[in-house]
FIPA-139604 format. One record per residue (C-alpha): x, y, z; chain. Coordinates in steps of 0.2 Angstrom, whole numbers, plus 5000, padded with zeros to 4 digits. Layout:
! FIPA-139604
xx, yy, zz, mol
X, Y, Z, A
...
This chain:
! FIPA-139604
xx, yy, zz, mol
5215, 5098, 5379, A
5229, 5107, 5388, A
5233, 5123, 5397, A
5250, 5131, 5395, A
5256, 5140, 5411, A
5270, 5152, 5408, A
5280, 5157, 5424, A
5297, 5159, 5432, A
5300, 5142, 5441, A
5316, 5149, 5450, A
5305, 5161, 5460, A
5286, 5155, 5458, A
5287, 5136, 5458, A
5275, 5134, 5473, A
5262, 5145, 5465, A
5264, 5138, 5448, A
5263, 5120, 5454, A
5248, 5124, 5464, A
5239, 5131, 5448, A
5245, 5116, 5439, A
5237, 5104, 5452, A
5221, 5113, 5451, A
5220, 5112, 5433, A
5225, 5094, 5432, A
5212, 5089, 5445, A
5199, 5095, 5432, A
5205, 5082, 5420, A
5214, 5095, 5409, A
5232, 5093, 5404, A
5245, 5106, 5408, A
5261, 5111, 5399, A
5273, 5122, 5410, A
5284, 5134, 5401, A
5298, 5140, 5412, A
5304, 5158, 5409, A
5315, 5160, 5424, A
5333, 5166, 5421, A
5343, 5168, 5436, A
5340, 5152, 5446, A
5336, 5133, 5443, A
5318, 5127, 5443, A
5311, 5118, 5458, A
5304, 5105, 5447, A
5306, 5100, 5429, A
5295, 5110, 5416, A
5289, 5104, 5400, A
5298, 5118, 5391, A
5314, 5124, 5399, A
5321, 5141, 5401, A
5335, 5136, 5390, A
5323, 5131, 5376, A
5314, 5148, 5378, A
5330, 5158, 5377, A
5336, 5148, 5361, A
5319, 5151, 5353, A
5323, 5170, 5355, A
5340, 5167, 5347, A
5351, 5168, 5362, A
5356, 5157, 5377, A
5352, 5156, 5395, A
5370, 5156, 5399, A
5372, 5173, 5390, A
5357, 5181, 5399, A
5364, 5175, 5415, A
5382, 5181, 5412, A
5376, 5198, 5405, A
5364, 5200, 5420, A
5354, 5214, 5411, A
5336, 5212, 5417, A
5329, 5222, 5403, A
5338, 5211, 5390, A
5333, 5196, 5398, A
5314, 5201, 5400, A
5314, 5205, 5381, A
5323, 5189, 5376, A
5312, 5178, 5386, A
5296, 5187, 5380, A
5301, 5184, 5362, A
5306, 5166, 5366, A
5290, 5163, 5375, A
5280, 5170, 5361, A
5289, 5158, 5348, A
5286, 5143, 5360, A
5267, 5148, 5362, A
5265, 5150, 5343, A
5273, 5133, 5340, A
5263, 5124, 5354, A
5247, 5131, 5347, A
5251, 5126, 5329, A
5255, 5108, 5336, A
5238, 5108, 5345, A
5246, 5107, 5362, A
5240, 5124, 5368, A
5221, 5127, 5370, A
5223, 5141, 5383, A
5236, 5151, 5392, A
5238, 5155, 5411, A
5251, 5167, 5417, A
5256, 5171, 5436, A
5268, 5185, 5441, A
5273, 5202, 5445, A
5279, 5215, 5432, A
5293, 5204, 5425, A
5283, 5188, 5421, A
5267, 5199, 5416, A
5278, 5207, 5403, A
5285, 5190, 5397, A
5268, 5180, 5398, A
5258, 5193, 5389, A
5270, 5195, 5375, A
5267, 5176, 5372, A
5248, 5179, 5373, A
5248, 5193, 5361, A
5257, 5182, 5348, A
5241, 5170, 5349, A
5225, 5172, 5338, A
5210, 5181, 5345, A
5199, 5168, 5353, A
5212, 5157, 5362, A
5209, 5159, 5380, A
5222, 5170, 5389, A
5222, 5174, 5407, A
5236, 5184, 5417, A
5235, 5184, 5436, A
5246, 5200, 5440, A
5251, 5213, 5452, A
5250, 5225, 5438, A
5232, 5222, 5433, A
5224, 5236, 5443, A
5234, 5250, 5434, A
5237, 5254, 5416, A
5236, 5237, 5407, A
5237, 5243, 5389, A
5256, 5239, 5387, A
5251, 5221, 5392, A
5235, 5218, 5383, A
5238, 5228, 5367, A
5225, 5223, 5354, A
5222, 5205, 5360, A
5208, 5197, 5371, A
5219, 5195, 5386, A
5210, 5195, 5403, A
5220, 5201, 5418, A
5215, 5197, 5436, A
5222, 5207, 5450, A
5232, 5196, 5462, A
5227, 5208, 5477, A
5243, 5203, 5486, A
5260, 5200, 5479, A
5262, 5182, 5471, A
5275, 5177, 5484, A
5271, 5161, 5493, A
5255, 5152, 5495, A
5242, 5158, 5508, A
5223, 5159, 5511, A
5222, 5173, 5499, A
5234, 5168, 5485, A
5227, 5150, 5485, A
5209, 5157, 5482, A
5215, 5169, 5468, A
5226, 5157, 5459, A
5213, 5143, 5460, A
5199, 5155, 5453, A
5211, 5159, 5439, A
5215, 5141, 5436, A
5197, 5136, 5436, A
5193, 5150, 5425, A
5205, 5144, 5411, A
5198, 5127, 5413, A
5180, 5133, 5410, A
5186, 5142, 5394, A
5195, 5128, 5386, A
5184, 5114, 5392, A
5167, 5121, 5385, A
5163, 5125, 5367, A
5152, 5141, 5366, A
5134, 5138, 5360, A
5136, 5152, 5347, A
5129, 5151, 5330, A
5143, 5156, 5317, A
5138, 5161, 5300, A
5150, 5161, 5285, A
5147, 5179, 5280, A
5160, 5192, 5273, A
5166, 5202, 5287, A
5167, 5221, 5287, A
5178, 5230, 5299, A
5172, 5248, 5304, A
5178, 5262, 5315, A
5167, 5272, 5326, A
5168, 5287, 5339, A
5154, 5294, 5349, A
5154, 5309, 5337, A
5152, 5297, 5322, A
5140, 5285, 5330, A
5125, 5289, 5319, A
5134, 5286, 5303, A
5142, 5270, 5308, A
5125, 5263, 5316, A
5116, 5267, 5300, A
5130, 5259, 5289, A
5131, 5244, 5300, A
5112, 5241, 5298, A
5113, 5243, 5279, A
5128, 5231, 5278, A
5120, 5218, 5289, A
5104, 5219, 5279, A
5114, 5215, 5263, A
5121, 5200, 5271, A
5138, 5206, 5278, A
5144, 5203, 5296, A
5151, 5219, 5304, A
5164, 5221, 5318, A
5164, 5239, 5325, A
5180, 5245, 5333, A
5180, 5260, 5345, A
5194, 5272, 5338, A
5203, 5274, 5354, A
5220, 5269, 5349, A
5219, 5251, 5354, A
5203, 5249, 5343, A
5212, 5255, 5328, A
5227, 5243, 5332, A
5215, 5229, 5334, A
5207, 5231, 5317, A
5224, 5233, 5309, A
5229, 5216, 5317, A
5213, 5207, 5312, A
5215, 5213, 5294, A
5233, 5206, 5294, A
5226, 5189, 5301, A
5214, 5188, 5287, A
5198, 5189, 5298, A
5192, 5205, 5290, A
5187, 5205, 5271, A
5183, 5223, 5269, A
5185, 5239, 5278, A
5173, 5254, 5281, A
5185, 5266, 5290, A
5173, 5280, 5294, A
5183, 5286, 5309, A
5202, 5290, 5306, A
5203, 5301, 5321, A
5218, 5291, 5328, A
5229, 5299, 5316, A
5225, 5317, 5324, A
5232, 5310, 5340, A
5247, 5302, 5332, A
5251, 5318, 5323, A
5248, 5331, 5337, A
5251, 5321, 5353, A
5235, 5315, 5360, A
5232, 5300, 5371, A
5222, 5289, 5358, A
5235, 5286, 5344, A
5235, 5270, 5335, A
5253, 5272, 5330, A
5261, 5276, 5313, A
5255, 5260, 5305, A
5237, 5265, 5306, A
5229, 5264, 5288, A
5242, 5252, 5282, A
5235, 5234, 5284, A
5220, 5235, 5272, A
5231, 5242, 5258, A
5244, 5229, 5261, A
5232, 5215, 5261, A
5223, 5222, 5245, A
5206, 5221, 5252, A
5192, 5233, 5248, A
5192, 5249, 5259, A
5181, 5264, 5260, A
5189, 5278, 5271, A
5182, 5294, 5277, A
5188, 5308, 5289, A
5178, 5305, 5304, A
5183, 5315, 5320, A
5199, 5322, 5312, A
5193, 5338, 5319, A
5199, 5333, 5337, A
5213, 5327, 5347, A
5210, 5318, 5363, A
5216, 5321, 5381, A
5211, 5315, 5398, A
5203, 5327, 5411, A
5205, 5346, 5407, A
5219, 5348, 5419, A
5229, 5334, 5411, A
5231, 5344, 5394, A
5249, 5348, 5391, A
5253, 5367, 5394, A
5260, 5368, 5376, A
5242, 5368, 5370, A
5235, 5382, 5381, A
5225, 5394, 5371, A
5218, 5381, 5359, A
5200, 5377, 5357, A
5193, 5364, 5369, A
5177, 5354, 5371, A
5175, 5344, 5388, A
5166, 5328, 5382, A
5165, 5322, 5399, A
5175, 5324, 5415, A
5188, 5311, 5409, A
5189, 5316, 5391, A
5194, 5333, 5384, A
5194, 5336, 5365, A
5205, 5349, 5356, A
5201, 5356, 5339, A
5213, 5353, 5326, A
5220, 5368, 5317, A
5221, 5371, 5298, A
5239, 5368, 5298, A
5237, 5351, 5307, A
5223, 5347, 5295, A
5233, 5350, 5280, A
5247, 5338, 5286, A
5234, 5325, 5291, A
5227, 5326, 5273, A
5245, 5323, 5266, A
5247, 5308, 5278, A
5231, 5300, 5274, A
5233, 5302, 5255, A
5250, 5294, 5256, A
5243, 5279, 5265, A
5228, 5277, 5253, A
5240, 5279, 5238, A
5250, 5264, 5244, A
5235, 5253, 5244, A
5235, 5238, 5233, A
5217, 5235, 5233, A
5201, 5245, 5228, A
5201, 5260, 5238, A
5189, 5275, 5240, A
5189, 5291, 5250, A
5172, 5299, 5254, A
5172, 5316, 5261, A
5158, 5324, 5271, A
5159, 5342, 5265, A
5147, 5349, 5279, A
5156, 5342, 5294, A
5167, 5328, 5299, A
5160, 5325, 5316, A
5144, 5328, 5327, A
5152, 5344, 5334, A
5159, 5350, 5317, A
5143, 5356, 5310, A
5136, 5374, 5310, A
5131, 5380, 5328, A
5143, 5367, 5337, A
5159, 5370, 5346, A
5171, 5363, 5333, A
5163, 5370, 5317, A
5178, 5377, 5307, A
5176, 5378, 5288, A
5193, 5384, 5286, A
5201, 5369, 5295, A
5190, 5357, 5286, A
5194, 5365, 5269, A
5213, 5363, 5273, A
5210, 5345, 5276, A
5200, 5342, 5260, A
5212, 5353, 5249, A
5227, 5343, 5255, A
5218, 5326, 5252, A
5213, 5332, 5234, A
5231, 5338, 5230, A
5240, 5323, 5236, A
5228, 5308, 5231, A
5232, 5298, 5216, A
5220, 5296, 5203, A
5218, 5277, 5206, A
5210, 5281, 5223, A
5192, 5285, 5220, A
5187, 5302, 5227, A
5169, 5305, 5232, A
5163, 5322, 5239, A
5145, 5324, 5247, A
5137, 5340, 5253, A
5132, 5332, 5269, A
5139, 5330, 5286, A
5146, 5313, 5291, A
5131, 5308, 5301, A
5118, 5311, 5287, A
5110, 5295, 5282, A
5113, 5298, 5264, A
5132, 5299, 5268, A
5131, 5281, 5276, A
5121, 5275, 5261, A
5135, 5281, 5250, A
5149, 5273, 5260, A
5140, 5256, 5260, A
5136, 5258, 5241, A
5154, 5261, 5237, A
5161, 5247, 5248, A
5147, 5234, 5242, A
5152, 5238, 5224, A
5170, 5234, 5228, A
5166, 5219, 5238, A
5155, 5211, 5224, A
5168, 5216, 5210, A
5181, 5207, 5220, A
5170, 5191, 5222, A
5169, 5195, 5241, A
5151, 5200, 5242, A
5137, 5190, 5251, A
5129, 5176, 5241, A
5113, 5182, 5232, A
């Protein structure tokens, strides 16, 4: 049982050594990975900075001679990720602890993101009280704010670092008393405005013997699902809520990137997809909406979230994009369309009800979808219970035909 500590021994040797000593005092081994570039380490690490640089395909001498901080941070991050993956594969890494400012936070969390979900990952950082998405990404990384800069040992830093060190020890030294069932796993996507559909579908799937993992379609949620599909953790997908593509196309704040809707198709696993919440683009508070969108139709979801209605033109383009993604799938794929509304507020009498915009989306999907993608149209809105039943029926049929369904 060992904790890997990633840090810069040329600048943070005292702090890293203190964390090492706290962990060792609990009977847990420590493996220190040095990612410092400019100076020599104050004590000998288990993996040297030279080895980290070489794992990234460069040398420490080159990084020192070039003196380009950006290049060095990227290289050491890539190298640390390669080292962490190797140590995990060798059984040397049971958990990871990082300590540092912005530089080592970038390096250490790059290594953490390379590790599977479930491996304990804790980053003590000066950056932890701000926007942590660039560091956490779609991984289960815990970030602890250091309060003061990690520069020297004092009554405050000792307490914070000791708490972090003991936290990692607690995670690696204790097996959770959690019952794990071997059931086929379905990944699902949900938004507030598609919640009734997803809840109903989840209950039906679980009654049939499936395990479900629901992802909040907030950009990072979509990325997390795609990542777990690539890792083979998810056996089938019920992608109810593809709203992240609206943000990617129009410029909202909840994009999951251009790879969204790729992983299931590449993996060849069964997927049933719908058009949930493609009627909206997401922004922060109303005053944060870019000026270029003034004059558009908005719905203030809460003080922190403003929704903007997609136009017929945008919906037509979204239809083309989604059809192209589904056409590329190598496994059984269906698209199920709710003709009476694609979100809770896209039904008659609600703010985003716009049959013309929805028709543009549906027409583009029909026109561009290949014949080997099953197309199902239902005269219900997306949150109708009958729609959820159809989604599950279609996916369950695919899963059982592929030999991936629950045991009878």
